[in-house]
C-alpha positions in Angstrom: -34.6 26.5 31.9 -33.9 24.5 35.0 -34.5 26.2 38.3 -33.9 24.7 41.7 -35.6 26.3 44.7 -33.0 26.4 47.4 -35.3 28.0 50.1 -38.6 30.2 50.1 -37.8 33.0 47.5 -34.4 31.7 46.6 -33.7 30.2 43.1 -30.5 28.6 41.9 -30.1 28.6 38.0 -27.8 29.0 35.1 -26.1 32.5 34.5 -26.3 33.2 30.8 -24.8 35.8 28.5 -28.1 37.6 28.0 -28.0 38.4 31.8 -24.8 40.5 31.5 -26.4 43.8 32.7 -27.8 42.1 35.8 -24.5 40.3 36.4 -22.6 43.7 36.2 -25.1 45.2 38.6 -24.6 42.4 40.9 -20.8 42.6 40.7 -21.1 46.3 41.7 -23.3 45.5 44.6 -21.2 42.6 46.2 -17.8 43.8 45.0 -16.6 44.8 48.6 -17.9 41.5 50.1 -16.2 39.3 47.6 -13.1 41.2 46.3 -10.7 39.6 48.8 -11.5 36.1 47.3 -13.1 36.3 43.8 -10.8 37.4 40.9 -13.6 38.7 38.6 -14.8 41.1 41.4 -12.1 43.5 40.2 -12.6 43.0 36.5 -16.4 42.9 36.0 -17.2 46.6 35.9 -19.8 47.0 33.2 -22.1 44.9 31.0 -19.4 44.3 28.4 -16.9 42.9 31.0 -19.7 40.9 32.6 -20.7 39.5 29.2 -17.1 38.3 28.6 -17.2 36.1 31.7 -20.7 34.9 31.0 -19.9 34.0 27.4 -16.6 32.3 28.4 -18.6 30.0 30.9 -21.4 29.4 28.2 -18.6 28.3 25.9 -17.1 26.2 28.6 -20.5 24.6 29.2 -20.7 23.8 25.5 -17.3 22.3 25.6 -18.2 20.4 28.9 -15.4 21.9 30.9 -17.1 24.5 33.3 -20.4 26.0 34.2 -21.7 29.1 36.1 -24.9 29.4 38.2 -26.5 32.2 40.0 -28.5 32.5 43.3 -31.4 34.8 43.2 -33.0 35.9 46.4 -36.5 37.5 45.9 -35.6 38.0 42.2 -32.2 39.7 42.9 -29.0 38.1 41.9 -27.0 37.9 45.2 -24.4 35.1 44.7 -23.4 32.0 42.7 -21.4 29.0 42.0 -19.2 27.6 39.3 -17.5 24.5 38.1 -14.3 26.2 37.7 -12.7 23.2 36.4 -14.6 20.1 35.0 -12.9 17.2 33.3 -15.2 14.5 32.1 -12.2 12.4 30.9 -10.2 12.3 34.3 -13.6 12.6 36.3 -12.3 15.5 38.4 -13.9 18.8 38.9 -13.7 21.9 41.1 -16.6 24.0 42.6 -16.2 27.7 43.3 -18.7 29.9 45.1 -19.4 33.6 46.1 -22.1 35.4 48.1 -22.8 39.0 48.8 -23.5 40.1 52.4 -27.3 40.2 51.8 -27.4 36.3 51.3 -24.7 35.3 53.8 -25.5 33.2 56.8 -28.6 31.4 55.4 -26.8 28.1 54.2 -27.6 28.9 50.6 -24.1 28.3 49.3 -24.0 25.0 51.2 -27.4 24.0 49.6 -26.3 25.1 46.1 -22.9 23.2 46.4 -24.8 20.1 47.5 -26.9 20.3 44.3 -23.7 20.6 42.2 -22.1 17.7 44.1 -25.1 15.5 43.5 -25.1 16.3 39.9 -21.3 15.8 39.6 -21.2 12.5 41.3 -24.6 11.0 40.5 -25.3 12.2 37.0 -21.8 12.8 35.6 -19.9 10.1 37.5 -17.2 12.2 38.9 -14.6 10.5 41.0 -13.4 13.6 42.8 -14.7 17.2 43.5 -12.3 19.8 44.7 -12.9 22.9 46.7 -10.0 25.6 46.7 -9.9 28.6 49.0 -7.7 31.1 50.7 -6.9 29.9 54.3 -8.1 33.3 55.5 -11.6 32.7 54.0 -13.3 31.2 57.1 -16.8 31.2 55.5 -15.4 29.1 52.6 -13.7 26.7 54.9 -16.9 26.4 56.9 -18.8 25.3 53.8 -16.2 22.7 52.8 -16.4 21.3 56.3 -20.2 21.2 56.1 -20.1 19.5 52.8 -17.9 16.7 54.4 -14.8 17.5 52.4 -11.3 16.6 53.5 -8.5 19.2 53.8 -5.7 17.8 51.8 -3.3 20.6 52.4 -2.2 24.1 51.5 -0.3 25.1 48.5 2.0 28.1 49.5 1.9 31.2 47.4 0.2 29.2 44.5 -2.3 32.0 43.5 -2.1 35.6 42.6 -5.0 37.7 43.8 -5.1 41.5 43.5 -1.4 41.5 42.8 -0.4 39.5 45.8 0.7 35.8 46.0 -1.7 33.9 48.2 -1.8 30.5 49.7 -4.5 28.0 48.5 -6.2 25.3 50.6 -7.2 22.2 48.7 -10.3 20.3 49.9 -11.8 17.3 48.3 -14.8 14.9 48.4 -14.4 11.5 46.6 -17.3 9.5 45.1 -17.3 6.9 47.6 -17.5 9.4 50.4 -20.4 11.1 48.7 -22.2 7.7 48.4 -21.7 7.0 52.2 -23.0 10.6 53.1 -26.2 10.2 51.1 
């Protein structure tokens, strides 16, 4: 299995169905940190619900329309990333991320997202990568900015989170912008 070392003691690798108990434990640990922003934070409550998410992403990876990765710090799952959308025909995809408090402030999400951008643009030939976030999520906005993304606008009341309609900021990076930045 492919593992990328993001920093000393920090591994970035695929999250797989056999890790459902670990993912459920992780969800419990980080729930308070991520629940304002991440929909599955409320629904992953045990190994069975964790397995559902991980199996869905394994199936999506097999269908080439999504992937899920974890970030382990000193052997403990603390965060992760996803290709929430991945369209190899239209050459568009969307990156999503999350990190519990124990891993925040170390640039790990930015590093992981850069690996995903490199793979999306250089290996898969994507034309456009999106980043969507709640306008209240300052950490997510900061990562999009560090990645050199452009804010294209805000969709008003376009997403339901915890029973509330929320706005969604749309950020993007285009292939030619990636080429200029590398």
